[in-house]
N, C-alpha and C positions, 0 to 999 in steps of 0.2 A: 270161104276157106279161111282158116285160122292161121295167122302169121306169127303167133306167139312162139310156138316151138322153133320155127325157122329163125326167128330173131335170136333166141337163146343159143341155137347151134352156131350161128354166125358170130355172135358175141363171144362164145366159148372158143371158137377157132381163133379169133383175133387175140384174145387173152393168152392162148397157148403160144401163138407166134411171138407176142411181146415177151412172154416169160422165157421162151427159148432164146430170143435175142439177148435178153439180160444175162442169162446164165451161160450160154454157149459162145457168144461172140467174144473173141479175145480183146483184152484191153489194148489200147494203143501202145502202151509201154511193152506189153508182151510181144506185139507184132514187131516193134522196133528192136527188141532184144533178139528176136529171131532164134532159129534152132542152131546157132553156131556152136559146134562142139569145142572150139578152141577158146571159148570164154573162160577167163581165169576166175577161179572160185573166189579169190580175194576181192574181186570187183562186185560180187553179188551180195552186198550188205545194204541194210537200210541206212539211208543218209539223211532223209528229210523229216522223218517222224520226230526227231529230236527237237525240232523247232515248233512243236505243238503249243508250248506255253506262249510263245510270241504271237502265234496266229490266234490263239484264244483271246489274248489281250486285244489284238488289233480288230477282231471281229465282235468284241463285246458291245452289246446294245448301249450300255451306259456310256461307254467311251464315245460312240458315234453321236449319241444324243447330246453329250457335253460339247462336242466340237460343232455340231449342227446349230446349237443355240448361239454360238459365238461367231460363226461365219455367215457371209451372205449366201442366199439360196443357190446362186450359181456355183460358188466355190464348194458348197456342201454337196451339190449334185456331182461335181467333178470328183470330189473325194470319195463319194459312194461308188462311182465308176472305177476308180483306182483300186478301191478295196475289193470290188467284184473281180477285177482282173488278177489281183494278188491271190484271192481265194481260188480262182480257176487254176492258176499256176501251182498253188500248193496242192490242190486236188490231183493235178497231173503228177506232181512229185510223189505224193503218197501212192499213186498208182504204180509209178516206177519202183518205189520201195517194195511194194507187194509183189510185183512181177519178178524182181531180182530174188527176193526171198523164196518165192514159190519155185523158181528155177533151181535155186540152191537146195531146197528141200527135195526136189525131184532127183537131182544129181546124187545127193547123199543117200536117198532111198534106193536108187539103182545100185549104189556101191555096197550097200549093206546086205549081208547074206540073208538076214531074216528080219523083216520089219513086221510088227504086229498090225493086224487089221485095224485095231482100235486107233493106232497112230495115223494110219492112212485115212480112216473115216474122219478123224479130227481135222486133218489137213483139208479134206474135201469140204467139211462143214465150214471151216474158216474161209475157204475160197468162195463158196456159194454166198456166205454172209457178206463177204467183202464186195463181191460183184453186185449184189443187190443194193447194198448201201451206197456203193460208189456210183452206180448208174443213176440212182434216185437223186443223189447229191448233185451230180453233173447236170441233170435235167433242171433241177431246182435253181441252180446258179445260172444256167444259160437263160432261163426264163426271167432272170432279173431279181429273183427272190433272194433273200438272205439265207444263209446257212447257219443254223444254230450251233452253238458250241457243243451241245450233246452229240449232234451228228458227227462233227469232226472228232470228238472224243471216241465215239464208237468205231470210226474208221481207224483211228490210231490204235485203239485196243485190239482190233483184229490183226493189224500188222504186228503189234507187239506179241500177240498170241502165236502167230506164225514164226516170229523171231525166236521165241522161247522153244518152239518145237524144233527149229533148225539147230539151236544150241544143244538140245537134248540129243538129236541125231548125230551131231558133230562129236559130242563127248562120247557117245556110244561107239561111233566109228573109230575114235582114237583108242578106246579100250580094246576093241576087237583087233586093231592093227598091232597094238603093243603086246598082245598075248600070243 
């Protein structure tokens, strides 16, 4: 009996389950935000992405190499652990930013009498891209690997893209209300 087809079927099923987990499972920040209808819209803004420049500097390889050459190995290892924890907290904060903006986009979309499909597909594309990048970054950080500045930049860009879309929806909503 040839087990090759069976192997590929099982492998495909595992990959589909993992892909479903990455895309469909809510972020921790989304679960904490919950479906509370009394959430004030003013609280649904991005707060942490503005600190990207500081995180980029703190996570720079050159910076760590410079410090590592000047510190004893034990202190350098402790510093690396502290940087990993700071990175993990920053990733969580970016997840919170995204969850808040996504909630705001959904609220504004539900209040808008007519939203173009193109805008909804753009929001969906940003959400999928963010979820995939975010989950990959979290796994990488939890495994003790560093997270490159480009990956952080991509996450911040996705949040910024959603923020721009929310701004557009908000401006459109104001013009509809004023007419």
